C-alpha positions in Angstrom: -85.2 -5.2 49.0 -88.8 -6.4 49.6 -91.2 -6.1 46.7 -93.5 -3.7 48.7 -90.8 -1.6 50.4 -92.3 1.6 48.9 -95.4 1.0 50.9 -93.6 1.5 54.2 -93.8 5.3 54.0 -96.5 6.0 51.5 -97.2 9.6 50.7 -100.9 10.3 51.3 -102.6 11.9 48.3 -106.2 11.3 49.5 -108.0 12.9 52.4 -111.4 12.1 53.9 -112.9 15.2 55.7 -115.8 14.9 58.1 -117.6 18.1 57.4 -120.7 17.3 59.4 -121.0 15.4 62.6 -124.8 15.1 62.4 -127.0 13.2 60.0 -130.5 13.1 58.6 -131.0 9.5 59.7 -130.6 7.3 62.8 -129.6 4.1 61.0 -129.9 1.0 63.2 -126.3 -0.1 62.5 -124.5 3.3 62.7 -121.9 3.3 65.5 -121.3 7.1 65.2 -124.4 8.3 67.0 -124.2 5.6 69.7 -121.3 7.5 71.3 -122.8 10.3 73.4 -119.6 12.3 72.9 -120.5 12.9 69.3 -123.3 15.3 70.3 -120.7 17.5 72.0 -118.9 18.0 68.7 -119.7 21.0 66.4 -122.5 20.2 64.0 -120.4 21.2 61.1 -116.7 21.8 60.5 -115.9 25.1 62.2 -114.7 27.8 59.8 -111.3 28.3 61.5 -110.7 24.5 61.1 -111.7 24.7 57.5 -109.2 27.5 56.8 -106.5 25.7 58.7 -107.2 22.5 56.8 -107.0 24.2 53.4 -103.6 25.6 54.4 -102.5 22.1 55.5 -103.6 20.6 52.2 -101.7 23.2 50.3 -98.6 22.7 52.4 -98.8 18.9 52.0 -99.1 19.2 48.2 -96.1 21.4 48.1 -94.0 19.3 50.5 -94.5 16.1 48.6 -94.7 17.7 45.1 -98.1 16.0 44.5 -99.7 16.1 41.1 -103.1 15.0 42.5 -104.7 15.3 45.9 -108.2 13.7 46.2 -110.6 15.2 48.9 -113.6 13.2 50.0 -116.3 15.0 52.0 -118.0 12.7 54.5 -120.1 12.9 57.6 -122.6 12.2 59.3 -124.4 13.6 56.3 -122.0 15.9 54.5 -124.7 17.8 52.7 -125.7 19.3 56.1 -122.5 21.3 55.7 -124.7 23.6 53.6 -124.3 24.8 50.0 -122.6 28.1 51.0 -119.9 26.4 53.1 -119.6 23.5 50.7 -119.1 26.0 47.9 -116.5 28.0 49.8 -114.5 24.9 50.6 -114.6 23.7 47.0 -113.6 27.2 45.9 -110.7 27.1 48.3 -109.6 23.8 46.9 -110.0 25.1 43.4 -107.7 28.1 44.2 -105.0 25.8 45.6 -105.3 23.6 42.5 -104.9 26.6 40.2 -102.1 28.2 42.2 -100.0 25.0 42.4 -101.1 23.6 39.0 -102.3 20.3 40.5 -105.5 18.3 40.3 -107.7 18.2 43.4 -110.7 15.9 42.6 -113.5 16.4 45.1 -116.0 13.7 46.0 -118.8 13.4 48.5 -120.4 10.3 50.2 -124.0 11.0 51.0 -127.2 9.2 51.8 -128.8 11.2 49.0 -131.9 12.6 50.8 -130.7 16.2 50.5 -129.8 16.1 46.8 -131.9 18.4 44.7 -131.5 20.3 41.4 -129.5 23.1 43.0 -127.0 20.7 44.5 -126.7 18.7 41.3 -125.9 22.0 39.5 -123.3 22.8 42.3 -121.8 19.3 41.9 -121.5 19.9 38.1 -120.0 23.3 38.6 -117.2 22.1 40.9 -116.8 18.6 39.3 -117.8 16.9 42.5 -118.1 13.1 42.2 -121.1 11.8 44.2 -121.4 8.5 45.9 -124.8 7.7 47.3 -124.8 5.0 50.0 -127.7 2.6 50.1 -128.3 -0.7 51.8 -129.8 -2.6 49.0 -133.3 -2.8 47.6 -135.8 -0.3 49.0 -137.4 -2.7 51.5 -134.0 -3.6 53.0 -132.7 0.0 52.9 -135.8 1.5 54.5 -135.8 -1.1 57.3 -132.4 0.0 58.6 -132.3 3.7 57.6 -134.7 5.5 59.8 -135.2 9.2 59.7 -134.5 11.0 63.0 -138.2 11.5 63.6 -138.7 7.7 63.4 
């Protein structure tokens, strides 16, 4: 049997969720907004899709008897999802984790411009890991990361 035979049918215990299809920036290198179809997408994850996703996550955890399921919120800019919706989604994950006695670490990848004290408190409350994407030193980062207003 090949050494990596177990990798043929790996069980996924990580999920990246695009909760916002819009961003606060118009980065020069971003491929996402170069596609005109993107602007036809909902600005944020529709509530009915969020509810269905939570149910699918729960079913996946049960089906594969997972002990951990990591959920990474992504975008566009995921903080455009809004604190209320973000909180509800995290609360839904927390309920699943408690019901099934599993760990569901939550992370977010953000450009950081919408982080404020309230959001920091929210991240602490839900144990959300935060990754801030930057393009290097300020003079390089600012050359490529342009706000929507130019």
